[in-house]
BAKOLFI-417240 format. One line per field, with one value per residue (C-alpha): x, y, z; residue number from 1. Coordinates in Angstrom, 1 decimal, padded with zeros to 4 digits. Layout:
east = (X	...)
north = (Y	...)
up = (Z	...)
nr = (NUM	...)
This chain:
east = (070.8	074.3	075.9	077.5	080.3	079.7	076.3	073.5	073.9	071.3	069.3	072.3	073.5	072.9	075.6	078.2	075.8	072.4	071.0	069.1	066.2	067.2	070.7	072.0	072.9	070.0	066.2	064.1	060.5	060.5	062.8	063.9	061.1	058.5	057.7	057.4	060.4	059.6	062.0	062.7	063.5	060.0	058.8	055.6	055.7	052.9	052.9	052.4	049.3	048.1	049.4	049.0	050.8	052.0	055.1	057.0	060.0	061.2	064.2	062.5	061.6	058.0	057.7	059.2	059.7	061.6	065.3	066.7	068.5	067.1	069.2	072.4	074.7	077.7	080.3	082.0	085.6	086.0	082.5	082.4	078.9	077.5	074.1	072.8	070.2	068.3	069.1	066.2	063.7	065.6	068.3	071.7	073.2	076.5	077.4	076.3	078.6	081.5	081.3	080.8	083.6	084.0	082.6	079.2	076.9	074.4	071.6	071.7	068.9	065.9	064.9	061.3	060.4	057.3	058.7	061.4	060.2	063.2	063.7	067.1	069.3	072.6	073.6	075.7	074.6	071.0	071.2	069.7	072.0	071.7	075.1	076.8	080.3	080.1	076.7	073.3	070.8	067.6	064.0	062.0	064.9	064.9	067.2	066.0	067.1	067.3	067.2	070.3	072.4	071.1	067.4	066.5	067.3	065.0	064.5	062.8	061.0	059.7	056.4	053.7	051.1	048.5	048.4	045.9	043.2	042.4	042.7	046.0	046.2	049.5	051.2	054.3	056.4	058.8	059.2	059.5	063.0	063.0	060.3	060.2	059.5	057.6	056.2	055.7	056.5	057.1	060.1	059.1	056.0	055.5	052.9	053.3	051.6	051.7	054.2	055.1	056.4	056.0	054.8	053.3	049.5	049.8	048.1	048.9	048.4	048.9	047.9	046.9	043.4	042.9	039.8	041.1	044.1	044.9	048.0	048.8	045.5	043.2	041.4	042.2	041.5	044.6	043.9	047.4	051.1	051.1	048.7	051.1	054.1	052.3	051.2	054.5	057.0	057.3	057.6	054.4	052.5	050.4	047.7	046.2	043.8	045.4	044.7	047.9	047.6	051.3	051.6	054.8	053.6	056.7	056.7	059.3	060.0	060.8	060.7	059.3	062.4	061.5	060.9	062.2	061.9	064.0	061.4	063.4	062.3	060.7	062.7	062.1	061.5	058.7	056.5	053.9	051.3	048.3	046.1	043.1	041.7	041.0	041.8	043.1	042.9	044.4	047.3	047.8	047.8	050.4	052.7	052.2	052.8	056.3	057.1	055.1	054.4	051.0)
north = (078.5	077.7	076.7	073.3	073.6	073.8	075.4	073.9	073.5	071.9	070.8	068.9	069.7	069.2	068.1	069.6	072.0	073.3	075.7	073.6	074.9	072.6	071.8	068.5	067.1	067.7	067.6	070.2	071.1	069.9	067.5	067.8	065.3	067.7	065.3	066.4	065.5	065.6	066.6	063.0	062.1	060.9	060.5	059.6	058.4	057.9	054.1	054.8	056.8	054.5	051.0	047.8	049.0	046.1	048.0	051.0	052.5	056.0	058.2	059.3	057.2	055.9	054.1	055.1	051.4	050.6	050.1	049.0	050.8	053.1	052.2	050.4	052.5	051.8	054.4	055.1	055.3	051.6	050.0	049.5	049.3	050.6	050.5	054.0	054.5	057.5	060.4	062.4	060.7	061.5	059.8	060.0	062.5	062.9	059.2	059.0	061.9	060.7	057.3	058.8	061.3	063.6	060.9	059.5	057.0	054.6	052.8	049.0	048.4	050.4	048.8	047.9	049.5	047.3	043.8	042.2	043.1	045.3	046.8	045.5	046.2	044.3	045.4	048.6	050.5	049.9	051.4	054.8	057.6	059.6	061.4	063.3	064.7	064.6	066.2	064.7	065.0	066.8	067.2	069.8	070.3	066.6	063.7	061.6	058.7	059.5	057.0	055.2	056.4	053.3	054.0	050.4	050.7	050.0	047.8	044.4	043.5	040.3	042.0	040.0	042.4	039.8	038.6	039.9	042.4	043.2	046.9	048.5	052.0	053.2	056.5	057.5	060.7	061.4	063.2	062.3	063.4	062.2	061.5	057.7	056.4	053.5	053.5	049.8	046.7	043.0	040.6	037.9	039.5	042.5	044.1	047.7	050.5	054.3	054.6	058.2	058.9	062.3	061.9	058.4	057.9	054.3	052.7	053.8	050.5	046.9	043.9	046.5	047.9	051.3	052.5	055.9	058.1	061.3	063.5	066.3	066.1	066.2	063.2	063.0	060.8	059.7	058.4	058.1	058.4	062.0	062.8	061.0	062.9	066.3	065.5	064.2	066.6	068.3	066.7	064.9	062.9	060.2	058.1	055.1	052.3	049.4	045.8	044.2	041.2	040.5	036.8	036.4	038.2	040.3	044.1	046.1	049.8	051.7	049.0	045.8	043.6	041.3	044.1	047.3	049.4	052.2	052.9	053.6	054.7	057.9	059.9	058.2	059.6	057.5	054.6	053.3	050.6	049.7	046.8	048.9	052.3	053.5	057.1	058.0	061.8	061.7	059.6	061.8	064.9	063.4	062.7	066.2	067.9	066.4	067.1	070.3	069.5	071.2)
up = (131.4	130.2	127.0	126.9	124.4	120.7	120.0	118.0	114.3	112.1	115.1	116.5	120.0	123.7	126.0	123.7	122.1	123.2	125.7	128.2	130.2	133.0	134.2	135.6	139.0	141.3	141.6	139.8	139.7	136.1	134.4	130.8	130.0	131.4	134.2	137.8	140.0	143.6	146.4	147.3	143.7	143.0	139.4	137.7	134.1	131.6	132.4	136.1	135.2	132.4	133.1	131.0	127.9	125.7	124.4	125.6	123.7	124.4	124.9	128.1	131.2	131.0	134.3	137.6	138.5	135.3	136.2	132.9	130.1	127.4	124.4	123.5	121.2	119.0	118.6	115.2	116.5	117.3	117.1	120.8	122.3	125.6	127.3	128.2	130.9	132.4	134.6	136.2	133.8	130.6	128.5	130.2	127.8	129.8	129.6	126.0	124.9	127.0	125.3	121.8	122.1	119.1	116.7	115.9	117.8	116.4	118.2	118.1	120.6	121.8	125.0	125.8	129.1	129.5	128.9	126.7	123.2	122.4	118.9	117.6	114.6	114.4	110.9	111.3	108.1	109.0	112.5	113.3	114.5	117.7	118.0	115.2	115.6	119.3	119.7	120.3	117.4	118.4	117.3	119.2	121.6	122.7	121.6	118.7	116.5	112.8	110.0	108.9	106.0	104.2	103.4	104.1	107.8	110.8	113.8	114.5	117.7	119.1	119.9	118.1	116.8	116.1	119.7	122.3	121.5	117.9	118.3	119.2	120.6	119.1	120.0	118.0	118.3	115.4	112.1	108.4	107.6	103.9	101.3	102.0	105.5	106.9	110.4	110.9	108.8	109.3	109.1	106.6	105.2	102.9	105.2	106.3	108.0	107.3	104.4	103.6	100.1	098.4	094.9	095.4	095.7	096.7	099.7	103.2	105.0	103.9	106.1	108.7	109.3	110.9	112.8	113.8	112.9	114.8	114.2	116.6	118.3	115.3	113.7	110.0	107.1	105.1	101.7	100.2	100.9	099.9	102.7	105.2	103.9	104.3	107.8	109.1	107.5	110.9	114.3	115.0	117.6	115.9	117.5	115.6	116.3	114.4	113.8	112.6	110.3	109.5	108.8	110.8	114.0	114.1	114.4	112.5	113.3	110.1	107.5	106.1	106.1	103.3	100.8	102.1	099.0	100.5	103.1	106.2	109.6	110.6	113.1	116.4	119.9	121.4	120.7	123.2	122.3	124.4	123.4	124.2	123.4	127.0	128.0	124.6	125.0	128.4	127.2	124.2	126.4	128.7	125.7	124.2	127.6	127.5	123.8	123.3	119.7	119.3)
nr = (1	2	3	4	5	6	7	8	9	10	11	12	13	14	15	16	17	18	19	20	21	22	23	24	25	26	27	28	29	30	31	32	33	34	35	36	37	38	39	40	41	42	43	44	45	46	47	48	49	50	51	52	53	54	55	56	57	58	59	60	61	62	63	64	65	66	67	68	69	70	71	72	73	74	75	76	77	78	79	80	81	82	83	84	85	86	87	88	89	90	91	92	93	94	95	96	97	98	99	100	101	102	103	104	105	106	107	108	109	110	111	112	113	114	115	116	117	118	119	120	121	122	123	124	125	126	127	128	129	130	131	132	133	134	135	136	137	138	139	140	141	142	143	144	145	146	147	148	149	150	151	152	153	154	155	156	157	158	159	160	161	162	163	164	165	166	167	168	169	170	171	172	173	174	175	176	177	178	179	180	181	182	183	184	185	186	187	188	189	190	191	192	193	194	195	196	197	198	199	200	201	202	203	204	205	206	207	208	209	210	211	212	213	214	215	216	217	218	219	220	221	222	223	224	225	226	227	228	229	230	231	232	233	234	235	236	237	238	239	240	241	242	243	244	245	246	247	248	249	250	251	252	253	254	255	256	257	258	259	260	261	262	263	264	265	266	267	268	269	270	271	272	273	274	275	276	277	278	279	280	281	282	283	284	285	286	287	288	289	290	291	292	293	294)
């Protein structure tokens, strides 16, 4: 429709930079999230269609009944922080950009839309970035959080991956922006899952067992980190059936805090974990319909 300021450079834009398929300020047939918005403001998220998730983190609204915030951000100009919510089912870009001004913004908390197991990072140089020079950073035309400038960065949640069912249905949307990335890790353990590192043939999982791995709709067998790197070098939707065995029962997004080894986080857009493997294909299709990855 219309341009909003600067134009997109290096996949950075929106609000002060990209062409949006959908404008702002009223109810449309489709939101920027790809979800149906009804004339009365109705909305159906993935968690309304498939309830009982154990963790839900996203830059889009996952549940129509969720009334909390999406993320908390810190701006570079004065290190002030602000909670940012949703508008029409997507991240409130206008408020985010007004707050960030012409500077940068970094994410201190990714809020759990299921419970209270938020992903948190209090150390400034380990926080992922969402705004650069007054423009939102994008992957596939949608906002994302990229890894921190310090490659050891990531987030820690109170979600306890050893609790509940032994198999976790994990859906993740992101991209590997550098050769060394870690999908999950622990706080006081050296366990990890899905490390991506070009040129390294080491193990993919430690203290994690996997029954099934799918990337972009196809079931694959990953034998080493090179395989992970190749599969995730572009925006991806991953599904994994995982049994976490981290000794501290703490889930890290993007790193193993005790021994980071420079393995920072994958680019982040969405993480939803179900402690079951029900309706896997339908859930996967729901996510892909919003991100149009494959």
